[in-house]
C-alpha positions in Angstrom: 30.7 169.8 -43.4 33.3 168.2 -41.1 36.8 169.1 -41.9 39.8 166.8 -41.9 42.7 167.6 -39.6 45.7 165.7 -41.0 47.3 165.6 -37.6 44.4 163.6 -36.1 43.6 160.0 -36.7 40.7 159.9 -39.1 38.7 157.6 -41.3 36.7 158.2 -44.4 33.7 155.9 -44.7 30.6 156.6 -46.8 31.7 160.2 -47.3 31.9 161.1 -43.7 34.8 161.8 -41.4 35.0 159.5 -38.3 37.6 160.2 -35.7 39.2 157.2 -34.1 39.1 156.8 -30.4 41.5 154.8 -28.4 38.9 152.1 -28.1 38.4 152.0 -31.9 42.1 151.5 -32.4 42.7 148.9 -29.9 39.4 147.4 -29.2 40.0 144.4 -31.5 43.4 143.6 -30.0 45.1 144.3 -33.3 48.7 143.2 -33.5 51.1 143.8 -36.3 52.8 140.8 -37.8 56.2 140.8 -39.5 54.5 140.8 -42.9 52.5 143.9 -41.9 55.5 145.8 -40.8 57.6 144.7 -43.7 55.1 145.9 -46.2 54.6 149.2 -44.3 58.3 150.1 -45.0 57.4 150.7 -48.7 54.4 152.9 -48.0 54.2 156.6 -48.6 52.4 159.0 -46.4 49.4 160.6 -48.1 48.7 164.3 -47.9 44.9 164.8 -47.7 45.0 168.6 -47.8 43.6 168.9 -51.3 41.2 166.0 -51.0 39.6 167.5 -47.8 38.7 170.6 -49.9 36.5 168.7 -52.3 32.8 169.7 -51.5 31.1 166.5 -52.6 31.3 163.8 -50.0 31.2 160.9 -52.4 33.9 162.3 -54.6 36.0 163.2 -51.6 35.7 159.6 -50.3 36.6 158.1 -53.6 39.6 160.4 -54.1 40.9 159.7 -50.6 40.7 156.0 -51.1 42.3 156.3 -54.5 45.2 158.3 -53.1 45.7 155.8 -50.2 45.5 152.6 -52.3 47.2 153.6 -55.6 49.5 156.4 -54.6 50.2 155.2 -51.1 53.2 153.0 -52.1 56.6 153.8 -53.3 56.0 151.3 -56.2 53.1 153.4 -57.5 54.9 154.2 -60.8 54.7 150.5 -61.7 50.9 150.6 -61.8 51.3 152.0 -65.4 52.5 148.5 -66.5 49.0 147.1 -65.9 47.2 149.0 -68.6 50.2 148.6 -70.9 50.1 144.8 -70.4 46.4 144.7 -71.3 47.0 146.9 -74.3 49.9 144.8 -75.5 47.8 141.7 -75.2 44.9 143.1 -77.3 47.0 145.0 -79.8 48.9 141.9 -80.7 52.3 142.9 -79.4 55.1 140.3 -79.1 54.2 137.9 -76.4 57.4 138.4 -74.4 56.4 142.1 -74.0 53.1 140.9 -72.5 55.0 138.6 -70.2 57.4 141.4 -69.0 54.7 144.0 -68.5 52.5 141.6 -66.6 55.5 140.6 -64.4 56.1 144.3 -63.6 52.4 145.0 -62.9 52.3 142.2 -60.3 55.0 143.9 -58.2 52.8 146.8 -56.7 49.7 144.6 -56.6 51.3 142.1 -54.2 52.3 144.9 -51.8 48.9 146.5 -52.0 47.1 143.2 -51.2 49.2 143.1 -48.0 48.2 146.7 -47.2 44.5 146.0 -47.8 44.4 142.9 -45.7 46.1 144.8 -42.9 43.4 147.6 -43.2 40.6 145.0 -43.0 42.2 143.4 -39.9 41.5 146.6 -37.9 37.8 145.9 -38.2 37.7 142.1 -38.2 40.0 141.7 -35.1 43.4 140.1 -34.7 42.3 136.5 -35.3 40.4 137.0 -38.5 43.0 139.6 -39.6 45.7 137.0 -39.1 43.8 134.5 -41.2 43.3 137.1 -43.9 47.0 137.9 -43.9 48.0 134.2 -43.9 45.6 133.5 -46.8 46.3 136.6 -48.9 50.1 136.8 -48.1 50.9 134.5 -51.0 47.8 135.2 -53.1 50.0 135.9 -56.2 51.7 132.5 -56.1 48.4 130.7 -55.5 46.6 132.5 -58.4 49.5 131.9 -60.8 49.5 128.2 -59.8 45.7 127.9 -60.3 45.8 129.4 -63.8 48.8 127.3 -64.8 46.9 124.2 -63.6 43.8 125.2 -65.7 46.1 125.1 -68.7 47.6 121.8 -67.5 51.1 123.4 -67.1 52.0 121.4 -64.1 55.8 122.0 -64.5 55.2 125.8 -64.3 53.3 125.3 -61.1 56.0 123.2 -59.5 58.8 125.4 -60.7 57.2 128.7 -59.5 56.3 127.4 -56.1 59.7 125.9 -55.6 61.3 129.1 -56.7 59.3 131.1 -54.1 60.6 128.9 -51.3 64.2 129.1 -52.6 64.1 132.9 -53.1 62.7 133.5 -49.6 65.2 131.2 -47.8 68.3 132.1 -49.8 67.9 135.4 -51.7 65.7 137.4 -49.3 67.3 136.0 -46.1 70.8 136.1 -47.5 70.5 139.7 -48.7 69.0 140.7 -45.4 71.7 139.1 -43.3 74.4 140.5 -45.6 73.0 144.1 -45.6 72.1 144.0 -41.9 75.6 142.6 -41.0 77.4 145.3 -42.9 75.2 148.1 -41.6 75.6 146.9 -38.0 79.1 145.5 -38.3 80.1 146.8 -34.8 77.0 145.3 -33.1 76.3 141.6 -32.6 72.9 141.0 -34.2 70.6 138.7 -32.3 67.1 137.3 -33.0 64.6 135.1 -31.2 65.1 131.5 -32.3 61.6 130.4 -31.3 59.9 131.6 -34.4 62.7 130.3 -36.6 62.6 126.9 -35.0 58.8 126.6 -35.6 59.2 127.5 -39.3 62.2 125.2 -39.9 60.3 122.3 -38.4 57.4 122.9 -40.8 59.8 123.3 -43.7 61.4 119.9 -42.8 57.9 118.3 -42.8 57.2 119.7 -46.2 60.6 118.5 -47.4 59.8 115.0 -46.2 56.5 115.0 -48.1 58.4 116.0 -51.2 61.2 113.4 -50.7 58.9 110.4 -50.2 57.3 110.4 -53.6 60.7 110.9 -55.3 62.3 108.1 -53.3 59.3 105.8 -53.9 59.6 106.3 -57.7 63.3 105.3 -57.6 62.8 102.4 -55.2 59.7 101.0 -56.8 60.0 97.7 -58.7 56.5 98.0 -60.2 55.6 99.0 -63.8 55.9 102.7 -64.6 52.1 103.1 -64.7 51.6 101.5 -61.3 54.5 103.5 -59.9 53.0 106.8 -61.2 49.6 105.9 -59.7 51.1 105.0 -56.3 53.2 108.2 -56.4 50.2 110.3 -57.1 48.2 108.7 -54.3 51.1 109.1 -51.9 51.4 112.8 -52.9 47.7 113.5 -52.2 47.9 111.8 -48.8 51.0 113.9 -48.0 49.2 117.1 -49.0 46.4 116.3 -46.6 49.0 115.8 -43.9 50.6 119.2 -44.8 47.3 121.0 -44.7 46.6 119.5 -41.2 50.0 120.8 -40.2 49.2 124.2 -41.6 45.9 124.4 -39.6 47.9 123.5 -36.5 50.4 126.2 -37.4 47.6 128.8 -37.7 46.2 127.8 -34.3 49.7 128.0 -32.8 50.4 131.3 -34.4 47.0 133.0 -33.8 45.8 131.6 -30.5 48.1 129.6 -28.3 51.5 131.2 -28.9 50.7 134.6 -30.5 53.5 136.3 -28.5 56.2 134.4 -30.5 55.0 135.8 -33.8 54.0 139.4 -32.8 56.6 141.8 -34.1 58.2 144.1 -31.6 57.2 147.7 -31.7 59.8 150.5 -32.1 61.7 150.9 -28.9 61.1 154.6 -28.8 57.4 154.2 -29.4 57.4 156.9 -32.1 54.9 156.5 -34.9 52.8 153.9 -33.1 49.6 155.8 -33.4 50.1 156.3 -37.1 50.9 152.7 -37.8 47.8 151.6 -35.8 45.3 153.8 -37.5 43.3 152.5 -40.5 43.2 154.9 -43.4 40.3 153.5 -45.4 36.9 152.0 -44.4 36.0 148.3 -44.2 33.7 148.2 -47.3 36.1 150.3 -49.3 39.0 148.1 -48.3 37.0 144.9 -49.2 36.0 146.3 -52.6 39.6 147.3 -53.4 40.9 143.9 -52.3 38.4 142.1 -54.6 39.4 144.4 -57.4 43.2 143.9 -56.8 42.7 140.2 -56.7 40.8 140.3 -60.1 43.7 142.3 -61.7 46.2 139.8 -60.2 44.2 137.0 -61.8 44.2 138.7 -65.2 48.0 139.4 -65.2 48.6 135.8 -63.9 46.7 134.5 -66.9 48.8 136.6 -69.2 52.0 135.3 -67.5 51.0 131.6 -67.9 49.9 132.1 -71.5 53.2 133.8 -72.6 55.9 132.1 -70.5 56.9 129.6 -73.2 57.2 132.3 -75.9 59.3 134.5 -73.5 61.5 131.4 -72.8 62.0 130.8 -76.5 62.6 134.5 -77.3 65.1 135.1 -74.5 66.8 131.7 -74.9 66.2 130.9 -71.3 64.6 127.7 -70.0 61.1 127.8 -68.6 62.5 126.3 -65.4 64.9 129.2 -64.9 62.2 131.8 -65.6 59.8 130.1 -63.2 62.2 129.3 -60.4 64.4 132.5 -60.5 62.7 135.4 -62.3 59.0 135.0 -61.2 59.7 134.9 -57.5 62.2 137.7 -57.5 59.9 140.1 -59.3 56.6 138.9 -57.9 57.8 139.3 -54.3 60.1 142.3 -54.7 58.0 144.5 -52.4 58.1 142.0 -49.6 61.8 141.3 -50.2 62.7 145.0 -50.0 60.8 145.4 -46.7 62.7 142.5 -45.2 66.1 144.0 -46.2 65.1 147.4 -44.8 64.3 146.0 -41.4 67.6 144.1 -41.4 69.3 147.4 -41.9 67.5 148.7 -38.8 68.8 145.6 -36.9 65.3 144.2 -36.5 66.0 140.6 -37.6 62.9 139.2 -36.0 60.8 141.0 -38.5 63.1 140.0 -41.4 63.0 136.3 -40.3 59.2 136.5 -39.9 58.9 137.6 -43.5 61.4 135.3 -45.2 60.7 132.1 -43.1 57.0 132.8 -42.8 56.5 133.1 -46.6 58.5 130.0 -47.3 56.5 128.0 -44.7 53.2 129.2 -46.1 54.1 128.2 -49.6 55.6 124.9 -48.5 52.7 123.6 -46.3 49.8 125.6 -47.7 50.2 126.8 -51.3 51.9 123.6 -52.6 49.4 121.1 -51.1 46.5 123.4 -52.1 47.7 123.3 -55.7 47.8 119.5 -55.6 44.3 119.3 -54.1 42.9 121.8 -56.7 44.5 119.8 -59.4 42.9 116.6 -57.9 39.5 118.3 -57.9 39.7 119.4 -61.6 41.1 116.1 -62.7 44.7 117.0 -63.3 47.5 114.6 -62.1 49.9 116.7 -60.1 52.1 115.0 -57.6 54.9 116.1 -55.2 57.6 114.4 -57.2 59.6 117.6 -58.2 62.4 115.5 -59.8 65.9 115.0 -58.3 67.6 118.4 -59.1 64.6 120.4 -57.8 64.0 118.3 -54.6 67.8 118.1 -53.9 68.0 121.9 -54.2 65.1 122.3 -51.8 66.6 119.9 -49.3 70.1 121.5 -49.3 68.5 125.0 -49.0 66.5 124.1 -45.9 69.5 122.4 -44.3 71.7 125.4 -45.0 69.1 127.8 -43.6 68.6 125.7 -40.5 72.4 125.7 -39.8 72.6 129.4 -40.5 70.0 130.2 -37.9 70.9 127.7 -35.2 72.8 130.0 -32.8 70.4 133.0 -32.7 73.0 135.4 -33.9 73.9 136.8 -37.4 76.7 138.5 -39.3 77.3 139.4 -42.9 79.2 136.2 -43.7 76.1 134.1 -43.2 74.3 136.3 -45.7 77.2 135.8 -48.2 77.0 132.0 -47.9 73.2 132.0 -48.4 73.5 134.3 -51.5 76.2 132.1 -53.0 74.0 129.1 -52.5 71.3 130.8 -54.4 73.6 131.8 -57.2 74.9 128.3 -57.8 71.4 126.9 -57.6 70.3 129.5 -60.1 73.2 128.6 -62.4 72.2 124.9 -62.3 68.7 125.8 -63.5 70.1 128.2 -66.1 72.1 125.4 -67.8 69.4 122.8 -67.3 67.7 121.6 -70.4 63.9 122.0 -70.7 61.6 119.1 -71.4 60.5 118.8 -75.0 57.6 120.8 -76.3 55.4 119.3 -79.1 56.8 120.0 -82.6 60.4 120.6 -81.5 63.4 118.8 -83.0 64.5 116.2 -80.5 67.3 113.9 -79.7 67.0 111.0 -77.3 69.5 110.2 -74.7 69.3 106.5 -73.9 70.7 106.3 -70.5 68.6 103.1 -70.0 66.7 101.3 -72.7 63.7 101.2 -70.4 63.9 104.8 -69.3 64.7 107.1 -72.2 64.2 110.9 -71.7 63.6 113.4 -74.4 65.2 116.9 -74.3 65.0 120.1 -76.3 68.0 120.8 -78.5 
């Protein structure tokens, strides 16, 4: 029986030990993106000494994969929330408990999906791996959006996706610039503006596609029904345009200008071989990825089912929960990785995570949600209302001005964080739309355009 030497690169596949040659590691031209390196900052090295002593090859392979996938993250303790959420659901616990446990359970799952897509990219090559990473990078948001659409909760979809963009641009980037600026206060922090410029341009395109339906609704002189139909058609056309832009972005990122997006390796070169060595096999990784996605789907369904009850129980509006709480908890692993690299004065990786995630949500997840809603017969448009769209516009403008000179210091982080706090405060005090059966009062601002609010 082959023995496992922990000091050597190795791979367990089908119960056998396969050593990795230099060609195996680099034959596919694998390159590490900012998302890959950010996620790796939360990983924990696995000690395979005990696993290597298991005589049965099948059990040894299973235990090795279990240790790498479940225990290979610093967030492993949160996996206990997953069975607790399922138990709370079926034992009839209060629905806010189901919501809270599901939210906690999603934290390690999002980080593990990033880990598994990176593992698969070692076997599929850089291009397919990049596509996998781009598709699965925001899998949690997309799955939550789809389940909310299935229950016709369009507002939850809009709020959660908007919140993901705001949290990436203001909370994650602001915290990273603040912490990085304080940790490197005696050093001028610099970053490559090329990647930031590309992402800002795409974010501005997405903002334009959000603004036009809103402006059309206010400018239209047609009947409300005709205006709603035209707004919906304009939104769907805009989504097709955004998806075309996203495809162009993928070609730009993966083929023609890969060098702009490839994260820089450590200057001392230490740990490169460890980072570039897969630790699980292709089929094992694929099965784990499918399983993790299924669990994310289950917890996302629980979240969508219980969000109104959690809102009522906590006395917080659904908009605040969806825009502020969901993105903070759901992307906590990615956020922590971005801050860690800012501490190390590697702002290119931090910007790749924060801006890359915001761009993917803006020009991929949002239009995909509208297209999916179109397919299933639900009328979802890009009119996110004045407060939401205005917050998005000012956020993108503030971020663009913050990154315009290619340097950073802690004051820029302070400004972005304060922008996030005041936007969060505006949604905290905002009044939720009425739910059926609630006591209501009408505020007749205009006789032809009355709005109903929860009291």
